[in-house]
C-alpha positions in Angstrom: 4.4 -0.2 8.1 6.1 1.8 5.4 9.7 1.2 4.3 12.1 2.4 1.5 10.0 5.6 0.9 11.3 7.7 -2.0 10.3 10.9 -3.6 9.4 10.6 -7.3 11.6 11.9 -10.0 8.9 14.4 -10.9 8.7 15.8 -7.3 12.5 16.1 -7.0 12.7 17.7 -10.5 10.2 20.3 -9.3 11.5 21.1 -5.8 15.0 19.5 -5.5 16.4 16.7 -3.4 13.7 15.4 -1.1 13.8 12.8 1.7 10.5 11.1 2.5 9.4 9.4 5.8 5.9 8.0 6.3 4.5 7.3 9.8 3.3 3.7 10.5 -0.4 3.2 10.3 -2.8 0.9 12.0 -6.4 0.5 10.8 -9.0 -2.0 9.9 -9.3 -4.1 6.8 -12.1 -6.1 5.3 -11.9 -9.1 2.9 -14.2 -11.3 1.0 -13.3 -14.1 -1.4 -14.2 -17.4 -2.9 -12.4 -20.7 -3.5 -13.5 -22.6 -6.7 -12.6 -26.3 -6.9 -10.9 -27.3 -10.2 -10.6 -31.0 -9.1 -10.1 -32.9 -5.8 -6.7 -31.3 -5.1 -6.6 -27.9 -7.0 -8.6 -24.8 -6.6 -8.8 -21.1 -7.7 -9.1 -18.4 -5.2 -10.5 -14.8 -5.9 -10.6 -12.1 -3.2 -11.0 -8.4 -2.7 -9.7 -6.4 0.3 -10.3 -2.9 1.5 -7.6 -1.5 3.7 -8.0 1.7 5.8 -4.6 3.5 5.7 -4.2 7.0 7.2 -0.7 8.3 7.6 1.4 11.4 7.7 4.2 11.9 5.2 7.2 14.0 6.3 9.0 15.6 3.3 12.5 17.0 4.0 13.1 19.3 1.0 16.5 20.8 0.5 16.3 24.5 1.1 12.6 24.5 2.1 12.7 22.6 5.4 10.2 19.9 6.5 6.7 19.7 5.3 4.1 17.4 6.7 1.2 16.0 4.7 -1.7 13.9 6.0 -2.7 11.1 3.6 -5.7 8.7 3.3 -4.7 5.9 1.0 -7.5 3.4 1.5 -6.9 1.0 -1.4 -9.0 -1.9 -2.8 -6.7 -4.9 -3.4 -7.8 -7.7 -5.7 -6.2 -11.1 -5.6 -6.2 -14.3 -7.7 -4.5 -17.5 -6.6 -4.1 -21.2 -7.3 -4.0 -23.6 -4.4 -3.4 -27.2 -3.8 -4.9 -29.4 -1.0 -2.6 -31.9 0.7 
């Protein structure tokens, strides 16, 4: 789900006032990670995720109408965490 989509200042500077809407996307994601014990209660967590995101952006540009652009975002997301066992 996308929310609070906004055009960048560079885009609006080039083409004028622009409203952005991105369609919701559903896809697959993969994750691998490891927990490393620091002591009996504390641990570190490292993980990496790949997320398949395909969406359509609708740009409403003042004076130019509506333009649609298909996007494939597909990011890798890296995480580090500290945890405590209870």
